N, C-alpha and C positions, 0 to 999 in steps of 0.2 A: 171815580176814577182809575184807571191802572197806571201805576208807576214804572216806568221803565228804568232799570237801573244795570247799566252795562257791565258785563261781567259778574254780576251779581256781588258786585264790590260792598263788602260790609253787611251782606244778608246773613244771619246764622242759617246753617243747613239743618243742624240737629244739636242735641245736649249730649254728652258724652263723659263719663268717668274713666276712662280707658287711659287716657294720658293728659299731661297738663304741659303747657311751655309759658314759662315767663322770661322772654327774650332781654328784656330790660335788666334783670337781676341775675341772668344765666342760669335759670333753673328748667330743668326738665325731667318729669318723673311719669313712670308708669303706674297706673294703680296706685298711687300715692308713695310710691318707692322711689328715692331718688336714683337717677341714672348713674350717678357716681356709685353708690353702694350696689347696684345690679350689677355694673361691670366688674368690680372689685370681688364680689362673693358669690354671683349666680353664673349659670351657663346659659347658653343661649336656649336650650331646651327647656330649661325652667322659668326663662323671660316669655317663652313662646307659651306655656301653661297659665302663666300670671296673667298675659293679656286675653287669654281665652277663657279663662275659668274665674279671675278676678282675686286670686290668690295664688301665693307661691305654692308648690307641690309638697307633699309630704315625699320622705326617700322612697317610700314603697310605689307611690303614685309617679313619681319621677322615673323610678326602673321600668314601670308598665308603660309609660308613654316613650321610652327610649326603645322597648322591645318592639312597641307597635312600628315606630319609625324604622328599626332595622329591617322589620318585615316587610315594609312597604316601600324599601328604597329602591328596588329594581323597578323598571319603566317596560310596560307591556311591549310584547315583541313587534306588534303591527306599528308602535309609534317609533319604535327605533328603526325599522325599514323605511318608515316615512322621512325619518330625519337623514338617513344617508341619500334619499332622492333629491333632497333641498341643494340649492346651489351653495358650493363651499363658501363663497363670499357674502352668503346672506348674513345679515346683521343679527347678533346674538339675540337681541329684544325681540325681534320678528320671529324668531325660529321660537323662542320662549311662547310667546304669545299664542303661536299656532298650536304647538304641542299641547298647552295646558288646555286650549279650547278643545282640542281632540279627545283629550280624556274625558269629556263628558259622554261620548259614546259608550264608555265601559261602565258608566254609572246612570244610565237613563232615569232612574226614578229619584237622583238627588236634585232637590230643589229649594229654592227660597220660602217656598209655600209652607215648608215644615223645617225650619233651619236647626231646631233642637232635636231632632229625630236622630237614633243612632245612626241610621244610613247616611245622613246628609253630613253629621261629624265626622263620620268615618271617610267620606270622599274629602271633606277640608284637611284632614289628617294625612290623605295621601297626597293631596297639593303640597303640603309642608315638607313630606318626604321625598317627592319627585322633583321638587323644584331644584334642590340642589345636583341630583343626578342628572337632570335634563341640562343644565348649565354646563356641568362638567363633561358631560357627553360630547355637547356641540364645541366646546373646547379642543377636542380629541379628534372629532370628525372632519371638523373645518379645516384641520391642517393634517387629514390622510391618515390619522393613527386610530386603531380601533380603541373603542372605550374601555374603561378599565372598571370592571364590576366592583360594585359598593361592597363596602367590608360591613358586617354585622357586629363586630369589635369596637369600633372607633365612635367617637362623638361626632356629631352632625358636622362641626367646624373642620376638623381632623379628616373625616371622611371625603368632604368637599374637596379639600386640598390634595389628597392623596390621589381621588379619581382625576383630578385636573392635570397634574404633572407628574402623574406616574411613579412617585417616590414618598416615602412617609415623611410627611413634615418635622421641623425640629418643634418642641414644645411652644417656644417662645412665639414662632409664627401662627401657632394654633390658637394661643391665648389671645395675639393680636386681632385673628380674624375672628375669633369667636366674640371679642369686644365689638368688632366692627359690625357684626351680624344683630349684636343687642343694641346698637346705637341707631340701627337702620330700621329695627323692628316695628316701630311705630313713630306716627307724626302728626296727630290730630287729622282735622278734615283737611288734608292737602288734595291736590287735584286728582291723583291716581284714587285715594279713598273715596272721594267724591263721585267718582266714575264708576266704583264697584257699587257704590250706595244706589246709585239711579240704575243701574243694570240690575241688581237683586230686587228693587223696587218695582220691577215688572213680574216678578216672580220667575226669572230665569234661575238656572243651574248655578252652583258655585262657580263652576269651571268657567262659565261664561262671564262672570263678575269678576273674577281674578284676571281674565284675559284681557277684560276691557281696562283694567287696572294697569295692568302690564303695558298695554298699547300707549296709555296716557303718559306713563313713569318714563316711557322711551324718548318724549319730546325734549328738545334743547331748552325748553324753560321750564323743565321739571328735572327728572333724574337723568336726562341725557345730557345734562351740563357738565356733570362730571366727565363724561367722555370729550366735550368740547374744551374744557380746562387742560386734560392730558394732550389733546391735537395741539392747543395753542402753546403749550410749554414745549412740545418737540418743534413747532414751527419757532419758536424763539432760539433754542439749539442751546446758546450757551450765555452765562451771566452777563458777559460783555455788550450782549445783544439788547438784554431788558429795557434799558432806558429809551433806544432809537425805537424800537417796536411799540412801546406803550405810548411816546408821543405822537406818531403816528397814527395809533390807534385813537388818539384822543383829537388829533388835528381831524380825522376824517370822521369822527362821531360815531365809530364803531364801539360795538361790545366789546368789554374785557370780560371774559367768562368767569365765573364763579361757581363752586357746587351748590346747588339749591335749584329753586325755580323762579320763573319770572312772575313778580309781582307788580300790580299797578300800582302807583303813587310811592314804590321803595328804589331808590336809585341812587348812585353815588357818584357825587363830582370829584375829580382828580386834579390835583395840583402837584409839581414838584416844588421842592425847596433845597438848594444846595447844603444849607446848613441847619442841622436840626439844633435848637437851642435847647439849654438846659431847662427841662420841666415843660418844654413845648411837644408833648406826647399826643396831643389831640385836640379837638374841638366839640364842644357840646352842643346840639341843636335838636329842639323839638325834643328834649329830655333823653336823647340817647347820646351817651358819650363814647365818641370815636378816637382809638389809640393807635399808635404805631404798631405795638406788638401784635403780630398777625394772629397769634394763639387768641388774643380777646374778640376777634371776629366772630368766634363761634358761639359767642352768647348774644349776639344782635338778632334779635327776633327768631331766634331758632336755626339761624342760616350758619353753615359750617365753611369756612374759608381758610383752611389750611394752606391749601397750594397758594395762596398769596405770599406765604414768605419768600416763593422763588421769585416773585414778580417786584416786591418792594425794596427788600433791604433797609439798613438804617435812615437812608436819606429820603425814603418816600413818605412824604406826609399827605396824609388824606384829610379832606374838608369836605364835609357833607351836610348843605343847606337843604337838603331834600329829603332826609330821612324823614320816616314817619314810623309809628308803632302800631300799625294798624294790621300789618301782614303777620300772619303766623306760619308760613309755608317756605319760609326761605327765598332767597332772592338772587337774582344773576346781577352782576356788576355791570352797570350801562352807565353811558353820561349822557 
């Protein structure tokens, strides 16, 4: 008898040693290395090699990888022309998905049938190198400006910021963005990773697989939730509007967006309390301790909720009778 499991909930898709998440205890690791140590001591390029190869690179191997990235930052002329032909109001994720898919025409022999071949690995490195250039190019093209050529002297993070904004960024900003790249580099078998795996399983080329992942990531119940959060904060406008906005959303059973992805069985019930009592920082339900401190939410099931700091304030108490610890891909905040 065939069992129907809606959404494949609770069905393991694969085994992996690439990363591990313990949301209950706030632990995220890549290849056994804690995310705290990687952010503090490694660069994005080093972490990319760690995820790809299984170990942190030697200084010589890192230098070689950085050289290859520098050589492959530049986007093919025909793709540049195609980007100029796209509507200026096109969503960046749609443009990224389109341009990555089009890269396959320049690597016709790259395929999942032989993923470890030098040719296919070269294509994958090209994707890493071009990803930042493509995003930065669209930031310029969509606003009517010419793209800024990539530099062969800058780090991955610094190069992206310089190409996007037209000036060399401060070191503190580069360090912050490098940390963001590391934190977003891997997140177990999330929806976009699963999409890439399904596409690759048909022996499609790596550009098709990554393009499928980008399309999945764009959805509001996955990576697109970050954009929904920013739009929501713009809609709120000022701190004085927060309470009325949240109460109205709760009254109408509407979603209160949080960075992450939508997961079945993982939701938050929100209530307001006019007075926060001493020691009344949260309520433990189903083994998950919910606290008022917004930074603590990043440790819940791997979800990041730093934007909630703008929504709650010290008088916003959250009770969560429905929290479950079975989800590993982050969650939107709904009622």
